[in-house]
PANU-96421 format. One record per residue (C-alpha): residue in three letters; chain; x, y, z. Coordinates in pm, 1 decimal, padded with zeros to 6 digits. Example, Ala and Ser with C-alpha at 12.3 -4.5 7.8 and 13.67 -1.06 7.14 Angstrom:
BEGIN
<resn:ALA; chain:A; x:01230.0; y:-00450.0; z:00780.0>
<resn:SER; chain:A; x:01367.0; y:-00106.0; z:00714.0>
This chain:
BEGIN
<resn:MET; chain:A; x:24914.1; y:17365.0; z:01048.7>
<resn:ALA; chain:A; x:24848.5; y:17649.8; z:01263.7>
<resn:ARG; chain:A; x:24909.8; y:17916.5; z:00981.0>
<resn:SER; chain:A; x:24687.8; y:17718.8; z:00754.3>
<resn:LEU; chain:A; x:24390.5; y:17714.5; z:00990.7>
<resn:SER; chain:A; x:24455.9; y:18060.0; z:01102.2>
<resn:LEU; chain:A; x:24476.4; y:17952.6; z:01490.5>
<resn:PRO; chain:A; x:24712.8; y:18022.3; z:01735.0>
<resn:TYR; chain:A; x:25019.1; y:17798.6; z:01745.0>
<resn:THR; chain:A; x:24956.7; y:17697.7; z:02118.2>
<resn:THR; chain:A; x:24629.2; y:17573.9; z:02038.8>
<resn:VAL; chain:A; x:24735.5; y:17363.2; z:01768.4>
<resn:TRP; chain:A; x:25027.2; y:17227.6; z:01985.1>
<resn:HIS; chain:A; x:24792.2; y:17124.1; z:02274.0>
<resn:TRP; chain:A; x:24582.3; y:16924.9; z:02010.1>
<resn:CYS; chain:A; x:24898.3; y:16735.0; z:01910.5>
<resn:VAL; chain:A; x:25040.0; y:16670.1; z:02294.6>
<resn:ASP; chain:A; x:24685.1; y:16643.6; z:02487.9>
<resn:ARG; chain:A; x:24549.5; y:16370.4; z:02260.7>
<resn:PRO; chain:A; x:24256.6; y:16218.5; z:02466.3>
<resn:GLU; chain:A; x:24239.0; y:15837.2; z:02480.3>
<resn:PRO; chain:A; x:23987.5; y:15658.3; z:02267.9>
<resn:ALA; chain:A; x:23634.4; y:15668.1; z:02385.9>
<resn:ILE; chain:A; x:23492.4; y:15375.6; z:02512.6>
<resn:PHE; chain:A; x:23138.9; y:15312.7; z:02500.8>
<resn:GLY; chain:A; x:22855.0; y:15074.1; z:02609.8>
<resn:SER; chain:A; x:22925.2; y:14755.0; z:02803.9>
<resn:ALA; chain:A; x:23292.3; y:14793.1; z:02679.6>
<resn:VAL; chain:A; x:23327.4; y:15050.0; z:02969.1>
<resn:ARG; chain:A; x:23284.6; y:14745.1; z:03218.1>
<resn:CYS; chain:A; x:23453.0; y:14459.3; z:03009.0>
<resn:PHE; chain:A; x:23778.6; y:14391.6; z:03190.8>
<resn:ARG; chain:A; x:23910.7; y:14189.6; z:02898.6>
<resn:CYS; chain:A; x:23865.2; y:14473.8; z:02648.0>
<resn:ARG; chain:A; x:24000.3; y:14756.3; z:02880.8>
<resn:PRO; chain:A; x:24383.0; y:14816.0; z:02854.3>
<resn:ASP; chain:A; x:24391.8; y:14949.8; z:03234.1>
<resn:GLN; chain:A; x:24242.7; y:14626.3; z:03389.2>
<resn:GLU; chain:A; x:24394.4; y:14293.3; z:03423.6>
<resn:GLY; chain:A; x:24113.3; y:14131.4; z:03587.7>
<resn:PRO; chain:A; x:23747.4; y:14168.3; z:03706.4>
<resn:PRO; chain:A; x:23695.4; y:14421.0; z:03966.3>
<resn:ASP; chain:A; x:23506.6; y:14166.4; z:04176.0>
<resn:GLN; chain:A; x:23658.8; y:13817.7; z:04112.5>
<resn:ALA; chain:A; x:23457.0; y:13662.5; z:04362.1>
<resn:ALA; chain:A; x:23158.8; y:13747.8; z:04140.9>
<resn:TYR; chain:A; x:23283.7; y:13649.7; z:03831.5>
<resn:ALA; chain:A; x:23408.5; y:13306.8; z:03982.2>
<resn:TYR; chain:A; x:23030.3; y:13253.5; z:04115.1>
<resn:LEU; chain:A; x:22873.0; y:13371.5; z:03777.0>
<resn:LEU; chain:A; x:23112.0; y:13138.0; z:03596.3>
<resn:GLY; chain:A; x:23032.3; y:12845.4; z:03792.5>
<resn:LEU; chain:A; x:22643.1; y:12932.5; z:03733.2>
<resn:TYR; chain:A; x:22689.6; y:12971.2; z:03371.5>
<resn:LEU; chain:A; x:22879.3; y:12620.6; z:03346.1>
<resn:GLY; chain:A; x:22594.6; y:12475.5; z:03539.6>
<resn:ASP; chain:A; x:22262.1; y:12627.1; z:03434.1>
<resn:GLY; chain:A; x:22367.1; y:12911.2; z:03193.9>
<resn:HIS; chain:A; x:22403.5; y:12970.5; z:02839.1>
<resn:LEU; chain:A; x:22521.5; y:13235.5; z:02601.7>
<resn:VAL; chain:A; x:22287.2; y:13353.7; z:02304.7>
<resn:THR; chain:A; x:22524.1; y:13500.7; z:02031.5>
<resn:THR; chain:A; x:22298.8; y:13457.6; z:01718.3>
<resn:ASP; chain:A; x:22078.6; y:13754.3; z:01796.1>
<resn:ARG; chain:A; x:22177.7; y:14112.5; z:01741.4>
<resn:THR; chain:A; x:22312.9; y:14170.9; z:02080.5>
<resn:PRO; chain:A; x:22446.9; y:13855.3; z:02284.4>
<resn:VAL; chain:A; x:22237.3; y:13727.9; z:02595.2>
<resn:LEU; chain:A; x:22367.8; y:13571.6; z:02888.0>
<resn:ARG; chain:A; x:22083.2; y:13373.5; z:03050.1>
<resn:VAL; chain:A; x:22099.3; y:13154.9; z:03365.7>
<resn:TYR; chain:A; x:21811.4; y:12952.8; z:03481.6>
<resn:CYS; chain:A; x:21732.8; y:12928.1; z:03832.9>
<resn:ALA; chain:A; x:21427.2; y:12725.0; z:04007.5>
<resn:ASP; chain:A; x:21152.4; y:12898.2; z:04165.2>
<resn:ALA; chain:A; x:21202.5; y:12735.9; z:04487.0>
<resn:TRP; chain:A; x:21533.6; y:12918.8; z:04522.2>
<resn:PRO; chain:A; x:21437.4; y:13314.0; z:04545.1>
<resn:HIS; chain:A; x:21763.4; y:13392.1; z:04716.8>
<resn:LEU; chain:A; x:21956.8; y:13202.4; z:04459.7>
<resn:ILE; chain:A; x:21781.1; y:13429.9; z:04182.6>
<resn:ASP; chain:A; x:21894.3; y:13735.7; z:04372.6>
<resn:GLN; chain:A; x:22247.6; y:13623.5; z:04396.2>
<resn:CYS; chain:A; x:22255.8; y:13539.9; z:04005.4>
<resn:ASP; chain:A; x:22152.9; y:13884.1; z:03929.3>
<resn:ALA; chain:A; x:22383.6; y:14056.3; z:04141.9>
<resn:ALA; chain:A; x:22674.5; y:13846.3; z:04006.7>
<resn:MET; chain:A; x:22573.6; y:13986.8; z:03686.3>
<resn:ARG; chain:A; x:22549.1; y:14332.3; z:03771.4>
<resn:ALA; chain:A; x:22877.5; y:14285.0; z:03961.7>
<resn:VAL; chain:A; x:23059.9; y:14159.6; z:03668.3>
<resn:LEU; chain:A; x:22892.7; y:14339.7; z:03346.7>
<resn:ALA; chain:A; x:22551.3; y:14398.3; z:03334.2>
<resn:ASN; chain:A; x:22398.9; y:14743.3; z:03375.5>
<resn:LYS; chain:A; x:22035.0; y:14604.8; z:03317.5>
<resn:VAL; chain:A; x:21933.4; y:14261.7; z:03431.1>
<resn:GLN; chain:A; x:21600.3; y:14088.0; z:03325.6>
<resn:ARG; chain:A; x:21389.7; y:13836.6; z:03531.2>
<resn:ILE; chain:A; x:21178.5; y:13615.9; z:03286.3>
<resn:GLN; chain:A; x:20944.7; y:13377.9; z:03438.7>
<resn:LYS; chain:A; x:20930.1; y:13033.5; z:03299.0>
<resn:ARG; chain:A; x:20738.4; y:12704.3; z:03407.6>
<resn:GLY; chain:A; x:20912.5; y:12630.7; z:03743.6>
<resn:CYS; chain:A; x:21191.5; y:12873.8; z:03710.9>
<resn:VAL; chain:A; x:21309.8; y:13230.6; z:03611.4>
<resn:ALA; chain:A; x:21549.0; y:13290.8; z:03328.3>
<resn:VAL; chain:A; x:21807.2; y:13579.7; z:03472.5>
<resn:GLN; chain:A; x:21929.3; y:13743.2; z:03165.4>
<resn:SER; chain:A; x:22124.4; y:14026.2; z:03061.8>
<resn:THR; chain:A; x:22196.7; y:14186.7; z:02716.0>
<resn:ALA; chain:A; x:22535.6; y:14299.7; z:02657.2>
<resn:ILE; chain:A; x:22794.1; y:14296.5; z:02353.0>
<resn:HIS; chain:A; x:23077.3; y:14205.9; z:02565.4>
<resn:TRP; chain:A; x:22940.5; y:13891.1; z:02735.3>
<resn:PRO; chain:A; x:23126.5; y:13662.4; z:02473.3>
<resn:CYS; chain:A; x:23455.6; y:13820.6; z:02588.9>
<resn:LEU; chain:A; x:23403.6; y:13704.0; z:02931.7>
<resn:PHE; chain:A; x:23289.7; y:13340.8; z:02859.6>
<resn:PRO; chain:A; x:23488.8; y:13208.1; z:02571.1>
<resn:GLN; chain:A; x:23313.5; y:12869.7; z:02635.3>
<resn:HIS; chain:A; x:23013.1; y:12972.1; z:02469.3>
<resn:GLY; chain:A; x:22946.7; y:12759.7; z:02122.4>
<resn:PRO; chain:A; x:22684.4; y:12570.4; z:01922.5>
<resn:GLY; chain:A; x:22533.6; y:12241.0; z:02108.3>
<resn:LYS; chain:A; x:22504.6; y:12124.3; z:02441.6>
<resn:LYS; chain:A; x:22815.5; y:12161.8; z:02696.3>
<resn:HIS; chain:A; x:22858.4; y:11805.8; z:02764.3>
<resn:GLU; chain:A; x:22875.7; y:11759.1; z:02365.0>
<resn:ARG; chain:A; x:23188.2; y:11979.3; z:02323.2>
<resn:PRO; chain:A; x:23502.6; y:12070.2; z:02488.9>
<resn:ILE; chain:A; x:23486.1; y:12322.7; z:02785.6>
<resn:LEU; chain:A; x:23810.2; y:12444.6; z:02864.8>
<resn:LEU; chain:A; x:23901.6; y:12732.0; z:03093.0>
<resn:ALA; chain:A; x:24122.9; y:13024.6; z:02942.1>
<resn:ASP; chain:A; x:24465.8; y:13087.0; z:03135.5>
<resn:TRP; chain:A; x:24315.1; y:13418.7; z:03272.7>
<resn:GLN; chain:A; x:23980.5; y:13190.5; z:03406.8>
<resn:ARG; chain:A; x:24204.6; y:12957.6; z:03565.4>
<resn:THR; chain:A; x:24417.0; y:13222.6; z:03747.3>
<resn:ILE; chain:A; x:24043.7; y:13372.5; z:03893.8>
<resn:VAL; chain:A; x:23940.0; y:13032.6; z:03999.7>
<resn:GLU; chain:A; x:24269.1; y:12950.6; z:04154.9>
<resn:ALA; chain:A; x:24210.9; y:13276.7; z:04341.7>
<resn:GLN; chain:A; x:23829.2; y:13208.1; z:04405.4>
<resn:PRO; chain:A; x:23790.9; y:12825.5; z:04427.1>
<resn:GLY; chain:A; x:23504.5; y:12866.8; z:04671.9>
<resn:HIS; chain:A; x:23297.9; y:13082.2; z:04488.9>
<resn:PHE; chain:A; x:23350.3; y:12911.6; z:04184.1>
<resn:LEU; chain:A; x:23205.7; y:12601.8; z:04345.0>
<resn:ARG; chain:A; x:22934.8; y:12801.8; z:04498.3>
<resn:GLY; chain:A; x:22813.6; y:12887.6; z:04152.0>
<resn:LEU; chain:A; x:22855.9; y:12508.6; z:04041.4>
<resn:PHE; chain:A; x:22682.3; y:12365.9; z:04320.6>
<resn:HIS; chain:A; x:22406.4; y:12625.3; z:04326.3>
<resn:SER; chain:A; x:22312.4; y:12520.4; z:03964.8>
<resn:ASP; chain:A; x:22399.2; y:12156.8; z:03919.7>
<resn:GLY; chain:A; x:22422.4; y:12054.6; z:04311.9>
<resn:CYS; chain:A; x:22266.5; y:12015.3; z:04644.3>
<resn:ARG; chain:A; x:22302.9; y:11981.5; z:05006.4>
<resn:PHE; chain:A; x:22065.9; y:11717.1; z:05170.5>
<resn:ALA; chain:A; x:22047.6; y:11497.6; z:05435.5>
<resn:ASN; chain:A; x:22141.4; y:11154.7; z:05357.7>
<resn:ARG; chain:A; x:21998.5; y:10855.2; z:05551.5>
<resn:VAL; chain:A; x:22173.6; y:10527.5; z:05592.5>
<resn:VAL; chain:A; x:22056.6; y:10219.1; z:05799.5>
<resn:VAL; chain:A; x:22311.3; y:10007.2; z:05942.7>
<resn:ARG; chain:A; x:22224.4; y:09685.3; z:06138.2>
<resn:GLY; chain:A; x:21871.9; y:09827.2; z:06199.0>
<resn:LYS; chain:A; x:21978.3; y:10183.6; z:06319.3>
<resn:GLU; chain:A; x:21908.9; y:10473.3; z:06089.5>
<resn:TYR; chain:A; x:22186.1; y:10732.4; z:06080.4>
<resn:VAL; chain:A; x:22158.6; y:11069.6; z:05920.2>
<resn:TYR; chain:A; x:22400.8; y:11302.8; z:05792.1>
<resn:PRO; chain:A; x:22469.7; y:11602.3; z:05583.5>
<resn:ARG; chain:A; x:22607.7; y:11545.3; z:05220.4>
<resn:TYR; chain:A; x:22691.9; y:11730.4; z:04903.5>
<resn:MET; chain:A; x:22617.6; y:11610.0; z:04545.3>
<resn:PHE; chain:A; x:22728.8; y:11756.0; z:04194.2>
<resn:SER; chain:A; x:22601.7; y:11628.9; z:03907.5>
<resn:ASN; chain:A; x:22702.2; y:11721.4; z:03538.9>
<resn:ARG; chain:A; x:22708.8; y:11503.3; z:03202.5>
<resn:SER; chain:A; x:23011.3; y:11710.6; z:03084.2>
<resn:THR; chain:A; x:23336.1; y:11519.4; z:03161.3>
<resn:ASP; chain:A; x:23523.7; y:11864.2; z:03134.1>
<resn:ILE; chain:A; x:23274.0; y:12056.6; z:03402.3>
<resn:MET; chain:A; x:23309.0; y:11757.2; z:03613.2>
<resn:ALA; chain:A; x:23689.1; y:11770.8; z:03612.4>
<resn:LEU; chain:A; x:23681.5; y:12137.7; z:03685.4>
<resn:CYS; chain:A; x:23474.4; y:12075.8; z:03981.6>
<resn:GLN; chain:A; x:23710.0; y:11821.5; z:04106.3>
<resn:TRP; chain:A; x:23995.8; y:12057.8; z:04034.0>
<resn:ALA; chain:A; x:23843.2; y:12336.1; z:04263.5>
<resn:LEU; chain:A; x:23770.3; y:12090.6; z:04524.5>
<resn:ASP; chain:A; x:24135.6; y:11990.6; z:04534.7>
<resn:LEU; chain:A; x:24226.4; y:12348.0; z:04567.8>
<resn:LEU; chain:A; x:24026.6; y:12370.2; z:04884.1>
<resn:GLY; chain:A; x:24133.7; y:12025.0; z:05013.1>
<resn:VAL; chain:A; x:23780.1; y:11903.6; z:05014.8>
<resn:ALA; chain:A; x:23759.7; y:11509.3; z:04973.1>
<resn:TRP; chain:A; x:23535.2; y:11383.0; z:04712.7>
<resn:ARG; chain:A; x:23453.2; y:11037.2; z:04555.6>
<resn:MET; chain:A; x:23267.0; y:10985.1; z:04219.7>
<resn:ASN; chain:A; x:22937.1; y:10783.0; z:04280.1>
<resn:LEU; chain:A; x:22856.3; y:10769.0; z:03927.4>
<resn:PRO; chain:A; x:23033.5; y:10890.3; z:03608.4>
<resn:TRP; chain:A; x:22852.8; y:11202.7; z:03603.0>
<resn:SER; chain:A; x:22780.3; y:11246.7; z:03996.6>
<resn:LEU; chain:A; x:23021.4; y:11354.4; z:04246.5>
<resn:SER; chain:A; x:22977.5; y:11296.6; z:04639.7>
<resn:VAL; chain:A; x:23101.8; y:11486.9; z:04944.9>
<resn:ALA; chain:A; x:23009.6; y:11311.2; z:05249.2>
<resn:ARG; chain:A; x:23308.3; y:11346.8; z:05510.0>
<resn:ARG; chain:A; x:23228.9; y:11559.5; z:05799.4>
<resn:GLU; chain:A; x:23511.1; y:11798.2; z:05770.4>
<resn:ALA; chain:A; x:23455.7; y:11798.7; z:05387.2>
<resn:VAL; chain:A; x:23115.7; y:11874.3; z:05426.4>
<resn:ALA; chain:A; x:23186.6; y:12141.6; z:05688.4>
<resn:ALA; chain:A; x:23428.0; y:12322.4; z:05435.7>
<resn:LEU; chain:A; x:23146.3; y:12319.6; z:05154.4>
<resn:ASP; chain:A; x:22934.4; y:12464.5; z:05432.6>
<resn:ARG; chain:A; x:23182.7; y:12760.7; z:05483.5>
<resn:HIS; chain:A; x:23213.7; y:12834.8; z:05096.6>
<resn:VAL; chain:A; x:22895.0; y:12697.0; z:04956.2>
<resn:GLY; chain:A; x:22607.0; y:12634.4; z:05179.8>
<resn:PRO; chain:A; x:22261.2; y:12520.4; z:05088.8>
<resn:LYS; chain:A; x:22057.2; y:12678.3; z:04838.7>
<resn:SER; chain:A; x:21800.1; y:12906.6; z:04966.1>
């Protein structure tokens, strides 16, 4: 080859031996599922949190030319909007948009590789189709159950002061509630609570309650109220 190209032998030899790695462009540079040198997200906590938000109030549009991950956050919780924005940037996004809607903000990011990170996307409502985590996602949640729960409760949950009257005396105590019509997502919430040893009970088929003092204290450490 060197003779046919009229080039020094050493030049051609370096071409053959010092072959560069295949170029990776766009969001593939940050997609831990597509990079052979990464086994998981660089920020597991941010991914677990974003996964919880996505399963609650998010959806992934794959019908457009470029996929769009979108999470709806109520105007009442500006800090939640900031946290969602930061999580998207930590996981994959180079740019995040905030689109004002009626009563809420759509926090969204466009990137080809979002479907790699959220294989639960699909047509129809989440509670009308199976929602199952991939093995690699379960590994992340097992390592970061608190951050996963924070995403779930920040989307479809709340912390509030529960008031009960017993024999004419009023008692007030903090309580967490999580509501979701998907039995699969509810089961994931129950699983993550069990990983942390947090006691829970179902008060409705689609609603979960955490009310014991030590259980509420545990969620205060991992989740906390929206803000």
